[in-house]
Gaussian input, Z-matrix of N, CA and C with variables (Angstrom, degrees):
# hf/3-21g

backbone

0 1
 N
 C     1     B1
 C     2     B2     1     A1
 N     3     B3     2     A2     1     D1
 C     4     B4     3     A3     2     D2
 C     5     B5     4     A4     3     D3
 N     6     B6     5     A5     4     D4
 C     7     B7     6     A6     5     D5
 C     8     B8     7     A7     6     D6
 N     9     B9     8     A8     7     D7
 C    10    B10     9     A9     8     D8
 C    11    B11    10    A10     9     D9
 N    12    B12    11    A11    10    D10
 C    13    B13    12    A12    11    D11
 C    14    B14    13    A13    12    D12
 N    15    B15    14    A14    13    D13
 C    16    B16    15    A15    14    D14
 C    17    B17    16    A16    15    D15
 N    18    B18    17    A17    16    D16
 C    19    B19    18    A18    17    D17
 C    20    B20    19    A19    18    D18
 N    21    B21    20    A20    19    D19
 C    22    B22    21    A21    20    D20
 C    23    B23    22    A22    21    D21
 N    24    B24    23    A23    22    D22
 C    25    B25    24    A24    23    D23
 C    26    B26    25    A25    24    D24
 N    27    B27    26    A26    25    D25
 C    28    B28    27    A27    26    D26
 C    29    B29    28    A28    27    D27
 N    30    B30    29    A29    28    D28
 C    31    B31    30    A30    29    D29
 C    32    B32    31    A31    30    D30
 N    33    B33    32    A32    31    D31
 C    34    B34    33    A33    32    D32
 C    35    B35    34    A34    33    D33
 N    36    B36    35    A35    34    D34
 C    37    B37    36    A36    35    D35
 C    38    B38    37    A37    36    D36
 N    39    B39    38    A38    37    D37
 C    40    B40    39    A39    38    D38
 C    41    B41    40    A40    39    D39
 N    42    B42    41    A41    40    D40
 C    43    B43    42    A42    41    D41
 C    44    B44    43    A43    42    D42
 N    45    B45    44    A44    43    D43
 C    46    B46    45    A45    44    D44
 C    47    B47    46    A46    45    D45
 N    48    B48    47    A47    46    D46
 C    49    B49    48    A48    47    D47
 C    50    B50    49    A49    48    D48
 N    51    B51    50    A50    49    D49
 C    52    B52    51    A51    50    D50
 C    53    B53    52    A52    51    D51
 N    54    B54    53    A53    52    D52
 C    55    B55    54    A54    53    D53
 C    56    B56    55    A55    54    D54
 N    57    B57    56    A56    55    D55
 C    58    B58    57    A57    56    D56
 C    59    B59    58    A58    57    D57
 N    60    B60    59    A59    58    D58
 C    61    B61    60    A60    59    D59
 C    62    B62    61    A61    60    D60
 N    63    B63    62    A62    61    D61
 C    64    B64    63    A63    62    D62
 C    65    B65    64    A64    63    D63
 N    66    B66    65    A65    64    D64
 C    67    B67    66    A66    65    D65
 C    68    B68    67    A67    66    D66
 N    69    B69    68    A68    67    D67
 C    70    B70    69    A69    68    D68
 C    71    B71    70    A70    69    D69
 N    72    B72    71    A71    70    D70
 C    73    B73    72    A72    71    D71
 C    74    B74    73    A73    72    D72
 N    75    B75    74    A74    73    D73
 C    76    B76    75    A75    74    D74
 C    77    B77    76    A76    75    D75
 N    78    B78    77    A77    76    D76
 C    79    B79    78    A78    77    D77
 C    80    B80    79    A79    78    D78
 N    81    B81    80    A80    79    D79
 C    82    B82    81    A81    80    D80
 C    83    B83    82    A82    81    D81
 N    84    B84    83    A83    82    D82
 C    85    B85    84    A84    83    D83
 C    86    B86    85    A85    84    D84
 N    87    B87    86    A86    85    D85
 C    88    B88    87    A87    86    D86
 C    89    B89    88    A88    87    D87
 N    90    B90    89    A89    88    D88
 C    91    B91    90    A90    89    D89
 C    92    B92    91    A91    90    D90
 N    93    B93    92    A92    91    D91
 C    94    B94    93    A93    92    D92
 C    95    B95    94    A94    93    D93
 N    96    B96    95    A95    94    D94
 C    97    B97    96    A96    95    D95
 C    98    B98    97    A97    96    D96
 N    99    B99    98    A98    97    D97
 C   100   B100    99    A99    98    D98
 C   101   B101   100   A100    99    D99
 N   102   B102   101   A101   100   D100
 C   103   B103   102   A102   101   D101
 C   104   B104   103   A103   102   D102
 N   105   B105   104   A104   103   D103
 C   106   B106   105   A105   104   D104
 C   107   B107   106   A106   105   D105
 N   108   B108   107   A107   106   D106
 C   109   B109   108   A108   107   D107
 C   110   B110   109   A109   108   D108
 N   111   B111   110   A110   109   D109
 C   112   B112   111   A111   110   D110
 C   113   B113   112   A112   111   D111
 N   114   B114   113   A113   112   D112
 C   115   B115   114   A114   113   D113
 C   116   B116   115   A115   114   D114
 N   117   B117   116   A116   115   D115
 C   118   B118   117   A117   116   D116
 C   119   B119   118   A118   117   D117
 N   120   B120   119   A119   118   D118
 C   121   B121   120   A120   119   D119
 C   122   B122   121   A121   120   D120
 N   123   B123   122   A122   121   D121
 C   124   B124   123   A123   122   D122
 C   125   B125   124   A124   123   D123
 N   126   B126   125   A125   124   D124
 C   127   B127   126   A126   125   D125
 C   128   B128   127   A127   126   D126
 N   129   B129   128   A128   127   D127
 C   130   B130   129   A129   128   D128
 C   131   B131   130   A130   129   D129
 N   132   B132   131   A131   130   D130
 C   133   B133   132   A132   131   D131
 C   134   B134   133   A133   132   D132
 N   135   B135   134   A134   133   D133
 C   136   B136   135   A135   134   D134
 C   137   B137   136   A136   135   D135
 N   138   B138   137   A137   136   D136
 C   139   B139   138   A138   137   D137
 C   140   B140   139   A139   138   D138
 N   141   B141   140   A140   139   D139
 C   142   B142   141   A141   140   D140
 C   143   B143   142   A142   141   D141
 N   144   B144   143   A143   142   D142
 C   145   B145   144   A144   143   D143
 C   146   B146   145   A145   144   D144
 N   147   B147   146   A146   145   D145
 C   148   B148   147   A147   146   D146
 C   149   B149   148   A148   147   D147
 N   150   B150   149   A149   148   D148
 C   151   B151   150   A150   149   D149
 C   152   B152   151   A151   150   D150
 N   153   B153   152   A152   151   D151
 C   154   B154   153   A153   152   D152
 C   155   B155   154   A154   153   D153
 N   156   B156   155   A155   154   D154
 C   157   B157   156   A156   155   D155
 C   158   B158   157   A157   156   D156
 N   159   B159   158   A158   157   D157
 C   160   B160   159   A159   158   D158
 C   161   B161   160   A160   159   D159
 N   162   B162   161   A161   160   D160
 C   163   B163   162   A162   161   D161
 C   164   B164   163   A163   162   D162
 N   165   B165   164   A164   163   D163
 C   166   B166   165   A165   164   D164
 C   167   B167   166   A166   165   D165
 N   168   B168   167   A167   166   D166
 C   169   B169   168   A168   167   D167
 C   170   B170   169   A169   168   D168
 N   171   B171   170   A170   169   D169
 C   172   B172   171   A171   170   D170
 C   173   B173   172   A172   171   D171
 N   174   B174   173   A173   172   D172
 C   175   B175   174   A174   173   D173
 C   176   B176   175   A175   174   D174
 N   177   B177   176   A176   175   D175
 C   178   B178   177   A177   176   D176
 C   179   B179   178   A178   177   D177
 N   180   B180   179   A179   178   D178
 C   181   B181   180   A180   179   D179
 C   182   B182   181   A181   180   D180
 N   183   B183   182   A182   181   D181
 C   184   B184   183   A183   182   D182
 C   185   B185   184   A184   183   D183
 N   186   B186   185   A185   184   D184
 C   187   B187   186   A186   185   D185
 C   188   B188   187   A187   186   D186
 N   189   B189   188   A188   187   D187
 C   190   B190   189   A189   188   D188
 C   191   B191   190   A190   189   D189
 N   192   B192   191   A191   190   D190
 C   193   B193   192   A192   191   D191
 C   194   B194   193   A193   192   D192
 N   195   B195   194   A194   193   D193
 C   196   B196   195   A195   194   D194
 C   197   B197   196   A196   195   D195
 N   198   B198   197   A197   196   D196
 C   199   B199   198   A198   197   D197
 C   200   B200   199   A199   198   D198
 N   201   B201   200   A200   199   D199
 C   202   B202   201   A201   200   D200
 C   203   B203   202   A202   201   D201
 N   204   B204   203   A203   202   D202
 C   205   B205   204   A204   203   D203
 C   206   B206   205   A205   204   D204
 N   207   B207   206   A206   205   D205
 C   208   B208   207   A207   206   D206
 C   209   B209   208   A208   207   D207
 N   210   B210   209   A209   208   D208
 C   211   B211   210   A210   209   D209
 C   212   B212   211   A211   210   D210
 N   213   B213   212   A212   211   D211
 C   214   B214   213   A213   212   D212
 C   215   B215   214   A214   213   D213
 N   216   B216   215   A215   214   D214
 C   217   B217   216   A216   215   D215
 C   218   B218   217   A217   216   D216
 N   219   B219   218   A218   217   D217
 C   220   B220   219   A219   218   D218
 C   221   B221   220   A220   219   D219
 N   222   B222   221   A221   220   D220
 C   223   B223   222   A222   221   D221
 C   224   B224   223   A223   222   D222
 N   225   B225   224   A224   223   D223
 C   226   B226   225   A225   224   D224
 C   227   B227   226   A226   225   D225
 N   228   B228   227   A227   226   D226
 C   229   B229   228   A228   227   D227
 C   230   B230   229   A229   228   D228
 N   231   B231   230   A230   229   D229
 C   232   B232   231   A231   230   D230
 C   233   B233   232   A232   231   D231
 N   234   B234   233   A233   232   D232
 C   235   B235   234   A234   233   D233
 C   236   B236   235   A235   234   D234
 N   237   B237   236   A236   235   D235
 C   238   B238   237   A237   236   D236
 C   239   B239   238   A238   237   D237
 N   240   B240   239   A239   238   D238
 C   241   B241   240   A240   239   D239
 C   242   B242   241   A241   240   D240
 N   243   B243   242   A242   241   D241
 C   244   B244   243   A243   242   D242
 C   245   B245   244   A244   243   D243
 N   246   B246   245   A245   244   D244
 C   247   B247   246   A246   245   D245
 C   248   B248   247   A247   246   D246
 N   249   B249   248   A248   247   D247
 C   250   B250   249   A249   248   D248
 C   251   B251   250   A250   249   D249
 N   252   B252   251   A251   250   D250
 C   253   B253   252   A252   251   D251
 C   254   B254   253   A253   252   D252
 N   255   B255   254   A254   253   D253
 C   256   B256   255   A255   254   D254
 C   257   B257   256   A256   255   D255
 N   258   B258   257   A257   256   D256
 C   259   B259   258   A258   257   D257
 C   260   B260   259   A259   258   D258
 N   261   B261   260   A260   259   D259
 C   262   B262   261   A261   260   D260
 C   263   B263   262   A262   261   D261
 N   264   B264   263   A263   262   D262
 C   265   B265   264   A264   263   D263
 C   266   B266   265   A265   264   D264
 N   267   B267   266   A266   265   D265
 C   268   B268   267   A267   266   D266
 C   269   B269   268   A268   267   D267
 N   270   B270   269   A269   268   D268
 C   271   B271   270   A270   269   D269
 C   272   B272   271   A271   270   D270
 N   273   B273   272   A272   271   D271
 C   274   B274   273   A273   272   D272
 C   275   B275   274   A274   273   D273
 N   276   B276   275   A275   274   D274
 C   277   B277   276   A276   275   D275
 C   278   B278   277   A277   276   D276
 N   279   B279   278   A278   277   D277
 C   280   B280   279   A279   278   D278
 C   281   B281   280   A280   279   D279
 N   282   B282   281   A281   280   D280
 C   283   B283   282   A282   281   D281
 C   284   B284   283   A283   282   D282
 N   285   B285   284   A284   283   D283
 C   286   B286   285   A285   284   D284
 C   287   B287   286   A286   285   D285
 N   288   B288   287   A287   286   D286
 C   289   B289   288   A288   287   D287
 C   290   B290   289   A289   288   D288
 N   291   B291   290   A290   289   D289
 C   292   B292   291   A291   290   D290
 C   293   B293   292   A292   291   D291
 N   294   B294   293   A293   292   D292
 C   295   B295   294   A294   293   D293
 C   296   B296   295   A295   294   D294
 N   297   B297   296   A296   295   D295
 C   298   B298   297   A297   296   D296
 C   299   B299   298   A298   297   D297
 N   300   B300   299   A299   298   D298
 C   301   B301   300   A300   299   D299
 C   302   B302   301   A301   300   D300
 N   303   B303   302   A302   301   D301
 C   304   B304   303   A303   302   D302
 C   305   B305   304   A304   303   D303
 N   306   B306   305   A305   304   D304
 C   307   B307   306   A306   305   D305
 C   308   B308   307   A307   306   D306
 N   309   B309   308   A308   307   D307
 C   310   B310   309   A309   308   D308
 C   311   B311   310   A310   309   D309
 N   312   B312   311   A311   310   D310
 C   313   B313   312   A312   311   D311
 C   314   B314   313   A313   312   D312
 N   315   B315   314   A314   313   D313
 C   316   B316   315   A315   314   D314
 C   317   B317   316   A316   315   D315
 N   318   B318   317   A317   316   D316
 C   319   B319   318   A318   317   D317
 C   320   B320   319   A319   318   D318
 N   321   B321   320   A320   319   D319
 C   322   B322   321   A321   320   D320
 C   323   B323   322   A322   321   D321
 N   324   B324   323   A323   322   D322
 C   325   B325   324   A324   323   D323
 C   326   B326   325   A325   324   D324

   B1=1.4528
   B2=1.5181
   B3=1.3294
   B4=1.4500
   B5=1.5143
   B6=1.3248
   B7=1.4629
   B8=1.5234
   B9=1.3465
   B10=1.4626
   B11=1.5210
   B12=1.3322
   B13=1.4651
   B14=1.5213
   B15=1.3138
   B16=1.4558
   B17=1.5182
   B18=1.3354
   B19=1.4582
   B20=1.5252
   B21=1.3380
   B22=1.4588
   B23=1.5228
   B24=1.3033
   B25=1.4540
   B26=1.5226
   B27=1.3101
   B28=1.4660
   B29=1.5276
   B30=1.3271
   B31=1.4608
   B32=1.5269
   B33=1.3216
   B34=1.4627
   B35=1.5197
   B36=1.3311
   B37=1.4609
   B38=1.5298
   B39=1.3188
   B40=1.4655
   B41=1.5143
   B42=1.3387
   B43=1.4638
   B44=1.5268
   B45=1.3146
   B46=1.4583
   B47=1.5272
   B48=1.3364
   B49=1.4612
   B50=1.5258
   B51=1.3207
   B52=1.4622
   B53=1.5268
   B54=1.3134
   B55=1.4614
   B56=1.5248
   B57=1.3288
   B58=1.4604
   B59=1.5257
   B60=1.3338
   B61=1.4612
   B62=1.5249
   B63=1.3176
   B64=1.4591
   B65=1.5343
   B66=1.3426
   B67=1.4654
   B68=1.5289
   B69=1.3261
   B70=1.4660
   B71=1.5224
   B72=1.3301
   B73=1.4624
   B74=1.5210
   B75=1.3222
   B76=1.4635
   B77=1.5298
   B78=1.3213
   B79=1.4586
   B80=1.5228
   B81=1.3414
   B82=1.4656
   B83=1.5255
   B84=1.3276
   B85=1.4685
   B86=1.5296
   B87=1.3527
   B88=1.4622
   B89=1.5234
   B90=1.3225
   B91=1.4680
   B92=1.5266
   B93=1.3302
   B94=1.4639
   B95=1.5224
   B96=1.3254
   B97=1.4645
   B98=1.5235
   B99=1.3312
   B100=1.4617
   B101=1.5232
   B102=1.3240
   B103=1.4576
   B104=1.5284
   B105=1.3370
   B106=1.4623
   B107=1.5292
   B108=1.3269
   B109=1.4672
   B110=1.5309
   B111=1.3331
   B112=1.4705
   B113=1.5213
   B114=1.3095
   B115=1.4667
   B116=1.5276
   B117=1.3162
   B118=1.4684
   B119=1.5266
   B120=1.3278
   B121=1.4650
   B122=1.5161
   B123=1.3299
   B124=1.4594
   B125=1.5205
   B126=1.3515
   B127=1.4611
   B128=1.5172
   B129=1.3212
   B130=1.4603
   B131=1.5240
   B132=1.3478
   B133=1.4660
   B134=1.5276
   B135=1.3244
   B136=1.4609
   B137=1.5156
   B138=1.3295
   B139=1.4615
   B140=1.5271
   B141=1.3250
   B142=1.4625
   B143=1.5263
   B144=1.3390
   B145=1.4692
   B146=1.5310
   B147=1.3258
   B148=1.4635
   B149=1.5255
   B150=1.3210
   B151=1.4638
   B152=1.5281
   B153=1.3457
   B154=1.4659
   B155=1.5175
   B156=1.3401
   B157=1.4630
   B158=1.5336
   B159=1.3229
   B160=1.4627
   B161=1.5245
   B162=1.3263
   B163=1.4674
   B164=1.5314
   B165=1.3348
   B166=1.4674
   B167=1.5300
   B168=1.3237
   B169=1.4682
   B170=1.5185
   B171=1.3241
   B172=1.4705
   B173=1.5294
   B174=1.3453
   B175=1.4695
   B176=1.5254
   B177=1.3385
   B178=1.4592
   B179=1.5286
   B180=1.3391
   B181=1.4652
   B182=1.5232
   B183=1.3225
   B184=1.4648
   B185=1.5289
   B186=1.3326
   B187=1.4676
   B188=1.5283
   B189=1.3315
   B190=1.4646
   B191=1.5255
   B192=1.3346
   B193=1.4696
   B194=1.5254
   B195=1.3304
   B196=1.4677
   B197=1.5256
   B198=1.3247
   B199=1.4666
   B200=1.5212
   B201=1.3250
   B202=1.4633
   B203=1.5203
   B204=1.3307
   B205=1.4630
   B206=1.5209
   B207=1.3164
   B208=1.4574
   B209=1.5216
   B210=1.3159
   B211=1.4658
   B212=1.5209
   B213=1.3178
   B214=1.4555
   B215=1.5239
   B216=1.3111
   B217=1.4628
   B218=1.5233
   B219=1.3090
   B220=1.4641
   B221=1.5151
   B222=1.3135
   B223=1.4551
   B224=1.5209
   B225=1.3041
   B226=1.4678
   B227=1.5216
   B228=1.3179
   B229=1.4622
   B230=1.5222
   B231=1.3063
   B232=1.4603
   B233=1.5141
   B234=1.3064
   B235=1.4653
   B236=1.5146
   B237=1.2975
   B238=1.4616
   B239=1.5172
   B240=1.2964
   B241=1.4585
   B242=1.5301
   B243=1.2923
   B244=1.4581
   B245=1.5255
   B246=1.3261
   B247=1.4580
   B248=1.5295
   B249=1.3461
   B250=1.4636
   B251=1.5221
   B252=1.3400
   B253=1.4654
   B254=1.5299
   B255=1.3237
   B256=1.4649
   B257=1.5246
   B258=1.3282
   B259=1.4526
   B260=1.5344
   B261=1.3458
   B262=1.4694
   B263=1.5263
   B264=1.3283
   B265=1.4541
   B266=1.5228
   B267=1.3374
   B268=1.4627
   B269=1.5284
   B270=1.3182
   B271=1.4616
   B272=1.5246
   B273=1.3265
   B274=1.4602
   B275=1.5229
   B276=1.3326
   B277=1.4668
   B278=1.5190
   B279=1.3247
   B280=1.4557
   B281=1.5149
   B282=1.3253
   B283=1.4566
   B284=1.5176
   B285=1.3342
   B286=1.4509
   B287=1.5250
   B288=1.3116
   B289=1.4614
   B290=1.5274
   B291=1.3211
   B292=1.4566
   B293=1.5207
   B294=1.3077
   B295=1.4555
   B296=1.5177
   B297=1.3298
   B298=1.4572
   B299=1.5236
   B300=1.3144
   B301=1.4604
   B302=1.5177
   B303=1.3334
   B304=1.4638
   B305=1.5237
   B306=1.3239
   B307=1.4568
   B308=1.5245
   B309=1.3236
   B310=1.4629
   B311=1.5163
   B312=1.3027
   B313=1.4661
   B314=1.5237
   B315=1.3297
   B316=1.4579
   B317=1.5191
   B318=1.3210
   B319=1.4526
   B320=1.5141
   B321=1.3168
   B322=1.4648
   B323=1.5189
   B324=1.3070
   B325=1.4745
   B326=1.4936
   A1=109.48
   A2=116.44
   A3=120.97
   A4=108.31
   A5=117.45
   A6=123.38
   A7=107.89
   A8=116.55
   A9=120.02
   A10=109.43
   A11=117.03
   A12=122.30
   A13=108.62
   A14=115.38
   A15=122.08
   A16=108.98
   A17=117.04
   A18=119.52
   A19=112.17
   A20=118.27
   A21=121.55
   A22=111.91
   A23=117.01
   A24=121.72
   A25=110.86
   A26=115.40
   A27=123.16
   A28=114.18
   A29=119.34
   A30=120.89
   A31=107.24
   A32=116.45
   A33=122.86
   A34=107.17
   A35=117.64
   A36=118.78
   A37=113.16
   A38=116.43
   A39=120.97
   A40=114.01
   A41=117.66
   A42=120.94
   A43=112.06
   A44=117.56
   A45=121.58
   A46=112.89
   A47=117.06
   A48=121.90
   A49=110.37
   A50=115.99
   A51=120.96
   A52=108.11
   A53=114.71
   A54=121.43
   A55=108.46
   A56=115.75
   A57=121.34
   A58=107.88
   A59=115.62
   A60=119.17
   A61=109.03
   A62=116.05
   A63=122.58
   A64=109.20
   A65=117.86
   A66=120.53
   A67=114.23
   A68=117.53
   A69=120.68
   A70=112.67
   A71=117.15
   A72=121.41
   A73=108.94
   A74=116.69
   A75=121.05
   A76=113.49
   A77=118.42
   A78=121.26
   A79=113.37
   A80=116.68
   A81=119.42
   A82=109.36
   A83=116.55
   A84=120.75
   A85=112.70
   A86=116.89
   A87=121.41
   A88=112.70
   A89=117.26
   A90=121.42
   A91=111.20
   A92=114.59
   A93=121.79
   A94=108.02
   A95=116.04
   A96=121.05
   A97=110.28
   A98=115.35
   A99=121.99
   A100=106.14
   A101=115.44
   A102=122.11
   A103=109.43
   A104=116.21
   A105=121.75
   A106=106.30
   A107=115.70
   A108=122.55
   A109=109.03
   A110=116.21
   A111=121.48
   A112=109.94
   A113=116.35
   A114=121.90
   A115=112.20
   A116=116.49
   A117=123.07
   A118=113.44
   A119=117.05
   A120=122.32
   A121=108.36
   A122=115.34
   A123=120.65
   A124=109.89
   A125=115.16
   A126=121.40
   A127=108.10
   A128=116.45
   A129=122.11
   A130=107.53
   A131=117.02
   A132=119.94
   A133=113.36
   A134=117.05
   A135=118.98
   A136=111.04
   A137=114.59
   A138=121.60
   A139=109.83
   A140=115.35
   A141=120.64
   A142=106.34
   A143=118.68
   A144=119.87
   A145=111.34
   A146=115.78
   A147=122.05
   A148=112.43
   A149=117.89
   A150=120.21
   A151=112.65
   A152=117.46
   A153=121.17
   A154=113.45
   A155=118.36
   A156=118.34
   A157=114.28
   A158=119.57
   A159=120.22
   A160=109.97
   A161=116.35
   A162=121.00
   A163=111.13
   A164=117.01
   A165=120.84
   A166=109.61
   A167=116.93
   A168=120.73
   A169=111.88
   A170=117.28
   A171=121.12
   A172=110.67
   A173=116.37
   A174=119.21
   A175=111.15
   A176=116.58
   A177=120.09
   A178=110.38
   A179=116.41
   A180=120.63
   A181=111.97
   A182=116.87
   A183=120.70
   A184=112.74
   A185=116.35
   A186=122.63
   A187=111.88
   A188=116.07
   A189=120.08
   A190=113.78
   A191=118.06
   A192=120.47
   A193=107.73
   A194=116.32
   A195=120.96
   A196=112.94
   A197=117.36
   A198=119.59
   A199=110.02
   A200=114.06
   A201=122.08
   A202=107.23
   A203=116.68
   A204=119.72
   A205=107.33
   A206=115.82
   A207=121.00
   A208=109.04
   A209=115.28
   A210=122.36
   A211=109.04
   A212=115.31
   A213=119.86
   A214=109.68
   A215=116.53
   A216=122.42
   A217=107.51
   A218=115.96
   A219=119.84
   A220=110.41
   A221=115.42
   A222=120.29
   A223=110.76
   A224=115.22
   A225=121.14
   A226=110.10
   A227=115.77
   A228=121.05
   A229=108.77
   A230=114.74
   A231=121.26
   A232=107.59
   A233=114.71
   A234=119.17
   A235=108.93
   A236=114.79
   A237=121.09
   A238=107.12
   A239=115.65
   A240=120.43
   A241=107.97
   A242=115.35
   A243=120.08
   A244=109.27
   A245=116.40
   A246=122.76
   A247=107.85
   A248=115.75
   A249=120.28
   A250=112.17
   A251=117.42
   A252=120.45
   A253=111.67
   A254=116.47
   A255=120.69
   A256=112.07
   A257=116.32
   A258=123.14
   A259=111.89
   A260=114.54
   A261=119.22
   A262=109.56
   A263=114.42
   A264=120.40
   A265=108.83
   A266=116.06
   A267=121.35
   A268=108.95
   A269=115.34
   A270=121.66
   A271=108.20
   A272=115.47
   A273=121.62
   A274=107.11
   A275=116.81
   A276=121.82
   A277=108.63
   A278=115.35
   A279=121.90
   A280=107.81
   A281=116.98
   A282=119.54
   A283=109.20
   A284=115.36
   A285=122.75
   A286=109.17
   A287=116.93
   A288=120.77
   A289=109.13
   A290=115.67
   A291=121.13
   A292=109.52
   A293=116.48
   A294=121.59
   A295=109.99
   A296=114.86
   A297=121.42
   A298=107.96
   A299=116.13
   A300=122.41
   A301=106.85
   A302=115.38
   A303=120.94
   A304=108.12
   A305=115.45
   A306=121.68
   A307=108.38
   A308=115.78
   A309=121.36
   A310=109.67
   A311=115.78
   A312=121.55
   A313=105.80
   A314=115.39
   A315=118.21
   A316=110.41
   A317=114.16
   A318=121.26
   A319=109.09
   A320=116.28
   A321=120.32
   A322=108.53
   A323=114.93
   A324=119.43
   A325=112.01
   D1=135.35
   D2=-178.73
   D3=-138.44
   D4=125.91
   D5=-177.93
   D6=-130.73
   D7=142.41
   D8=177.47
   D9=-136.58
   D10=141.18
   D11=177.24
   D12=-140.33
   D13=141.21
   D14=178.74
   D15=-104.86
   D16=149.18
   D17=-179.56
   D18=-66.15
   D19=-21.66
   D20=179.59
   D21=-117.66
   D22=26.14
   D23=-177.99
   D24=-58.78
   D25=132.42
   D26=176.96
   D27=66.38
   D28=16.51
   D29=174.53
   D30=-86.10
   D31=118.18
   D32=-179.04
   D33=-123.02
   D34=127.17
   D35=-175.98
   D36=-138.42
   D37=32.76
   D38=-179.83
   D39=-60.74
   D40=-29.21
   D41=179.96
   D42=-66.13
   D43=-15.07
   D44=-176.46
   D45=-104.37
   D46=3.37
   D47=-176.97
   D48=-94.57
   D49=138.43
   D50=170.43
   D51=-140.39
   D52=164.69
   D53=-179.01
   D54=-122.38
   D55=139.18
   D56=179.04
   D57=-131.00
   D58=122.18
   D59=176.66
   D60=-63.38
   D61=144.70
   D62=-175.00
   D63=-129.54
   D64=66.17
   D65=-174.16
   D66=-66.12
   D67=-17.68
   D68=178.63
   D69=-90.18
   D70=6.16
   D71=179.10
   D72=-60.45
   D73=128.42
   D74=-175.52
   D75=-69.30
   D76=-17.03
   D77=-177.33
   D78=-100.05
   D79=-26.12
   D80=-175.09
   D81=-158.67
   D82=116.01
   D83=-178.82
   D84=-67.46
   D85=-15.38
   D86=178.13
   D87=-98.28
   D88=10.62
   D89=-176.46
   D90=-60.51
   D91=145.68
   D92=176.92
   D93=-131.69
   D94=122.55
   D95=177.90
   D96=-77.54
   D97=145.04
   D98=171.62
   D99=-103.47
   D100=122.46
   D101=-175.08
   D102=-117.94
   D103=137.23
   D104=170.53
   D105=-107.01
   D106=128.49
   D107=-178.96
   D108=-105.85
   D109=109.97
   D110=-179.83
   D111=-134.05
   D112=133.69
   D113=177.03
   D114=50.54
   D115=45.04
   D116=179.64
   D117=60.63
   D118=24.90
   D119=175.63
   D120=-125.65
   D121=147.34
   D122=177.88
   D123=-106.34
   D124=133.32
   D125=178.52
   D126=-121.10
   D127=119.19
   D128=177.88
   D129=-80.50
   D130=112.50
   D131=-175.30
   D132=-104.46
   D133=-3.48
   D134=179.03
   D135=156.25
   D136=-164.75
   D137=179.70
   D138=-127.91
   D139=154.51
   D140=169.90
   D141=-62.51
   D142=136.64
   D143=178.65
   D144=-54.76
   D145=140.94
   D146=-176.15
   D147=-53.84
   D148=-37.50
   D149=-177.40
   D150=-70.46
   D151=-9.63
   D152=-179.55
   D153=-118.63
   D154=-6.41
   D155=-169.66
   D156=-70.60
   D157=-30.46
   D158=177.86
   D159=-66.99
   D160=-45.27
   D161=179.58
   D162=-63.50
   D163=-44.38
   D164=178.99
   D165=-65.42
   D166=-38.23
   D167=177.04
   D168=-58.63
   D169=-40.54
   D170=177.75
   D171=-64.85
   D172=-39.41
   D173=177.36
   D174=-64.43
   D175=-38.58
   D176=177.98
   D177=-65.14
   D178=-44.73
   D179=-179.71
   D180=-61.63
   D181=-38.66
   D182=-177.73
   D183=-85.96
   D184=-3.55
   D185=-179.38
   D186=52.67
   D187=38.70
   D188=-176.63
   D189=-98.37
   D190=2.32
   D191=176.39
   D192=-74.17
   D193=123.82
   D194=-177.66
   D195=-99.97
   D196=-26.61
   D197=176.94
   D198=-159.03
   D199=155.24
   D200=179.13
   D201=-130.33
   D202=129.94
   D203=170.83
   D204=-120.42
   D205=146.46
   D206=-178.52
   D207=-143.02
   D208=133.50
   D209=179.20
   D210=-137.90
   D211=148.84
   D212=172.65
   D213=-73.78
   D214=144.06
   D215=171.62
   D216=-126.76
   D217=150.96
   D218=-178.40
   D219=78.29
   D220=-148.99
   D221=-176.81
   D222=82.31
   D223=-162.44
   D224=-176.18
   D225=-89.04
   D226=132.76
   D227=173.24
   D228=-125.14
   D229=148.80
   D230=174.37
   D231=-121.30
   D232=136.00
   D233=175.59
   D234=-132.70
   D235=154.11
   D236=177.69
   D237=-115.13
   D238=128.45
   D239=179.54
   D240=-139.88
   D241=159.06
   D242=-179.69
   D243=-88.49
   D244=129.22
   D245=177.26
   D246=-100.56
   D247=111.23
   D248=-178.01
   D249=-62.09
   D250=-38.94
   D251=-177.85
   D252=-66.79
   D253=-39.76
   D254=-179.34
   D255=-88.19
   D256=-11.46
   D257=179.56
   D258=56.61
   D259=43.67
   D260=177.04
   D261=-161.65
   D262=166.61
   D263=174.96
   D264=-74.51
   D265=142.09
   D266=177.60
   D267=-129.76
   D268=150.51
   D269=177.00
   D270=-94.72
   D271=128.05
   D272=178.93
   D273=-112.83
   D274=123.42
   D275=179.27
   D276=-105.76
   D277=127.28
   D278=178.73
   D279=-122.72
   D280=135.52
   D281=178.44
   D282=-123.73
   D283=120.15
   D284=179.10
   D285=-113.34
   D286=161.75
   D287=176.90
   D288=-57.68
   D289=132.64
   D290=-179.27
   D291=-84.02
   D292=134.07
   D293=178.36
   D294=-142.83
   D295=-179.19
   D296=178.47
   D297=-126.82
   D298=129.50
   D299=175.18
   D300=-102.85
   D301=118.64
   D302=-178.99
   D303=-112.61
   D304=130.57
   D305=178.72
   D306=-118.08
   D307=128.08
   D308=178.85
   D309=-107.44
   D310=139.91
   D311=170.01
   D312=-114.72
   D313=139.47
   D314=-175.92
   D315=-147.96
   D316=160.20
   D317=176.59
   D318=-80.41
   D319=133.96
   D320=176.20
   D321=-73.61
   D322=145.81
   D323=179.49
   D324=-72.26

């Protein structure tokens, strides 16, 4: 028997995500901030990757994004596996870098 659970399993927060162009960014004039809006406060959680920011910027300009989904990836996971040497189930804790996977749906031009 093998079971795995993530600390952020099934947490979806796309309704709270927004994007803000950041043309004054010292590293990239096409930078786009990723913002989480919670309890009437904005939290800057990162930027759109540089290799995608021009394309995402065009989608923002054309207002063609129809939905946003966001989920945590990585973080702490616990799994239960059988240990033959100990002759019992054991809990294995794995911790990976925590990130956010954002998926955009948009209207084709």
